[in-house]
Structure formats: C-alpha cells, structure tokens
N, C-alpha and C positions, 0 to 999 in steps of 0.2 A: 514601468519598463514596457507599457502597451506600444508607444511610439516605436521602440525597438523591433518589436514584432511585425509591425506596419512597413518600418523602413527595411529591414533586413529580407522579410519576405519569404522566398523561396531557400536562403541561404539557412535558413533555421529550421527547415520542415523535416519532420521526423516521422518515420512510420514505425510501430511497435514501441517496444519499452527498452530500447538499447540505443544509443549514440556514443561515436567516437569524435571527438574534437579534433577537428582539423584547422587549419589557419583562417578557412572561410568562416568557421563559426566563433571564432575568439576576436575579442575587443579589447583595448586596453587603453587608460587614459590615465594621467598622473593624480595623484591623491593629494588631500590639501597639504600634507607633510611633503609630497613632491614639488608642489608649487612653491612651497616656502623654500627647501633646497634649491631649486632655480633660483629663485630671487637673489639668495645667499650666494650662487655662485656668478650672478651678475655684479653683484657688489664686489666681491672679491676680485674680478675682472678688472672693474673700473680703478680700484685701487691699486692693483699691480700695474695698470697703464700709465696712471697718475703718477706714480713713484718710480716707473720702471724698474720694479722690483724682480729679479729674476726668480728668488725663492717664493714670493707670492704667486708668480706665474705657474711655477711647478706645483706647488700646492692646490691652485684652482684646477689646472688640469687634472691632478690626481682626482681631486673629487668629482670633475666630470666624468672621468672614466668611470669610477664607481658607479655613479648614478646610471651611465649607459648599460655598464652590465648588469645593474639591478634591474634595469627594464627587461633586458633579455631574458634573465633568470624568472622574473615574475611571469613573461609569455610562456616560457618554456614549463613551468610547472603545471599548467594544464595542456598545452600541446601534446596530442595523441594520447591523452585519458581517455577511456572508454568506460561509460557509466550505463549500468543495468538496474532496472528496476524490479523488485519481486514483491507484487502485491501480497497482503495477508490472504490467508484461508477465508476468515469470515470477518465482516466489516459491517457494524451496527450504526445507525444513524443516532449523532449526538453523544458518540461513545469515543473516549480517547483511543487511538489506535496507531500502530507505526507500520511502514513498510521498509524493506530492507534495499539499500543502495550497494550494489555490486560492484566494485571498482577494479579494473584491469589496469595496471601501471607499466605492464611490458617489463617488470623487473625493476624499474626506477623509482624509488620512494618519492611520493608528493607531500607536501607539508602545507598545513594552515589551508586547509580548503574549507570553504565555508557553504552549506547549503541552506537556501532560502525560498520558501514557497514566493511566488510572485504575487502578493495579495497587497491591499492599501494597506499601510502601518504594520507590514508583516515584520516580526524580530526574527533574529537568526534563530534556525531550530537546531541546526547541528553544526558545531565547529569542531573538526577533527585535527589535532595537532600533526598527525602523521596518519599516512595510508600506506597498508601493505597489500601488496598484490592479491587480489582474487579474495580480501577480505571483506565480508558484508558490515555495514554500520546500518543501525536502526535510524530511521527518519520520521519524527513524528509528523502524522497527519493532521492537517485542517478537520474541523468538524464538517461532515457531508451531510446532505440531506438523503432521504430516502429514495430508491430507485438507482438507475444506471447513471453515474456520473463520471463526467470526464476531470480529470487530473488538473489543477491549476498549473501554469509553467513553473519550471522549477529553475532557479537561479543558482549558479555555482560561480564562486568568486575566490579570488586568491589576491593577498598582498606581499606574499612570501618573495624576497626574503628581507627587504628593509623597509617593506611599506610606504616607498616612495611611489609606487604604481599600483594600479587596481586593475589587472585582467578577470575578465567574465565572460559568460555564455549563458544564453536562455535554453532551456530544454524543455519544449513544447511536446511532452509525448502524447502519443495518440491513445495510450492505454485508458480503458474505461472501466471504473469500479462499480461492482454491484454492491449497492448499501442496502441491508436489510432492516425493518423497522427497528425502532427502538424498542427493545424489551420492557414491559411493565413492571414496575418495581412491586406494585401489590395487584393481584389479579383474585378473581373468584376462584375457588378450587376446581380443579381438573374436572371435566364432565364425566358422568359415569353412563354406561349402556342402559337404555331403558329396561327394566324388571320383565322377567319372563321372555325376554329376546335371544337369550343365550349369549348376550353380549355383556362381560364385565372388563373392569380394568385389567391389564396384564398382570400375570405373575411370574416369578422366576421360571427359567427352563425346567428344573430339576421336578416342577409340579405337573409337567406337560408328558403326554403319550406319545412314544416314538412309534411312528406309522411309514418307516421305510426311507429309502433314500429317492432324492430326483436331482436333477442338474442345478447347479448353482445359479442365483439371481443376485443382480447387483443391490438389490435391496436388505438381502439376508445379513445378519449381524455376524460378526467372525465366529463367536461360539456355536454358531448354527453348523458351521463347515464340518463335514466329517472327513478329517484329514488322514487317516489311516484308509479309510475305504479311498480317497481321492489318489495315494499315493499308489495303489494297486490299479487304478484305471487312467484312462488318457484324458479324463476331464475331472472338473471340480466337482464336487457332490457335497448337497446339505442334506441334512435330516429335515426330513417331513415329520412335522408334529401335529396332533388333532387334540380336542380339548380345549384346555385352555389358551393355547397357543396360537388358536384361530379366533379367539374373542379380540374386539378393539372396540375402540371409541371413535367417536367423530368431534371434530374440534371445529365448530359450526359458527360462521358469523351472525347469524339470525338468532344465535342464543345469547347475543351481547346487545339486544336492542336497548336503545336508552342512551348509548354512547355514540360519539361521534365516530366518524369513519378511522382518522388517524388513531385513537384511542382503542378502537376495536382491534386495529391490525398491531398495536403494540400488546395487547392481551394474548391475541392469538400467537403472536411471536414467543411470548414467554411460555404459553402451553406447549408450543412445538418443542421447545428447549427442554422443558420439564417431562414431557411425555419420552422424549428421547432419553432424557438422562436415567428415566425408570425403566428403560426396556420395555415400554407399551407399544402394540401396535395401534397406530392411530390414522385417522384420515382428516382429510381439511376440505372445508365446504366454503367457498365465496360465492359471491353474486357471479353466476353464469360460469364458474370455474369450479373444479374440485380434484384432489387428489386421492386416489382409492387408498385405503389402509394399508400398511405396511411398516417395516422397520429399517433401521440402519442409516448409515451415514448420506446414502445416496438419495433415499427419502427425506431425511432433514433437509438436505439442501433444496431438493426440489419443493418443497413446502414454503422455506424461506426466500426461494426465488418467487413463488406467486404472490406471497405477501409483498415482497419488495416492488413488484412491477404492478401492482393493483392499482386500477385506475389510469393504466395508461403512462405513468410516472416513468420519465427518462431523463 
C-alpha cells in the first residue's frame, strides 16, 4: 500500500491521533467475488439477448441492481466513520501490547470492519463483526524497537454486506510512541547503599519518623499525602519523613560493566520496575545524564524515559 500513500499524498495526511473518513479518503474496488459476479451478469445478459427471454432480462437486471446497492452499502459502511487511537500508558520493546481504537459511528452501527497494520505480510490484527458507538476495541501492536517510534499506517477495510466490493482507507497517524527498553528476565540483585553512608534499601512507611507537613510534589507516592490536613488547607500537603524514608539507592550504569549497552539498559529497566514495586527511593545514573533519587509514578516514568532515549534513539 505504499504506492497508495505516494499517489494519494495530501488526501491521506492526518494530524494527531483522530481522523474522520470522508469521500476523499475512501477507496473502493470490486473483490474477486465481485468480478465473478460481474462476469455472471454478462453471461446472463448475453443469454437473455440471444433468446429474447424477458424473464431472463428481469432476473439479470435484478441481480445488477443488487450488485449496485451492495457497492453503495460497502462505501457507506466506512463513510463518516471517526477513528481515534488511545496509546497504552507504558510500552516496552519486544513485548506484546495493544492500543485502543475508539470508533465514533454517529449512532449508525458499522459491521465487518477489519484493521490491519500496513506492514509486509501483515495478517489481520482485529476483525470486528459489529461496532457500537464510542466502544473501544483493542488492536494488537506490532513489536517495536526502543525509542520514540512512529506508528505504521493503519488500514481499515470492509467487504460488508455481500463481499462483492472492498472499501478501504489508510490512516497514517502522526502519533509517536515512547518505547521503553525490554526489561531483563534475569538480573543481578538490586544494589544497596554503601555501608556507613546512611543509605540503605527503603522500608515501609510505618518504620519512618514523621517530621511535619510540606507542599505536595509530583514524585510523592499517594500514601504520603496528608488527606485530612489537605482538606483543611487550600493546597495538597504531603507528610515529611526522616530516617529511613530519606535513604535511597542508586541504579548505576557503571555497576554493570561487562555487559553491552542494550543489556545494561534492560537490566536498569528491570531494576527501576522492581525498585518502584517495592516502594524504594532510587536514583538513576547514565553516562552524562542522571535522575535524582525520588519515588512515585512520575519519577518512574522519568527514569524509563531516560533509558528509552539513551544514545539519541528516536
């Protein structure tokens, strides 16, 4: 379908992750069954003309009308359809994943929609027998490499209702996905802080000492928020802790000497996920870049983003 992208040019240009299919974006051709149907009509017409058979003429024209109506219905099944893509919150290299396709049908059900990534030898990824307005459908993603990756063009096709015609459109979305490194299956144990430095692996919050309240930061975990105090104040407040809450570990690139770059990134990715799952305060050190120790979802994404874009990968 690359020839279609080159030929159609600006007609298929899309900005963002939503597109509505108008007549300029739709294409329709007879299917194999449609060509056979047309050949049958020609044979029937010749037979009717040769024998001057009025019943055969009527039967031929009836089949021709059915074929013409099927062409209109096939085109109408896509016309006016709005398709939005909802990317996943996290995406890891070489891992199976899916994004959600949100279809707005304007109240008119669409049937037998087929979505296929426009890749060599691509097989149908999702065939939907019926679509309900604003109902999301999961569409498996092709395996993507680490970094900031563009989505391949998405092809939407229908042969509804009789399979005599095939209507389709290409949806070359401009959305780019941030793909994190593949987490290593087996890794060395999480690093610990140097002895005597006052840094240890994190512990649960009930072992920390309360040290007052402070304004909320995006890196604070939800369990640190002082909900009652925040309800009495005009701003969101977090509990300030000292002792073991201030202790942290470093996930260091240099600690993985002897591994190649991609293996180091995979191990660091697994360490970030493990440290976040255990509620640890951790920092990340890469050559020329680092993230200071913190906790929370925003901190996790900051570390994974740094790993994904290491080496200028895009």
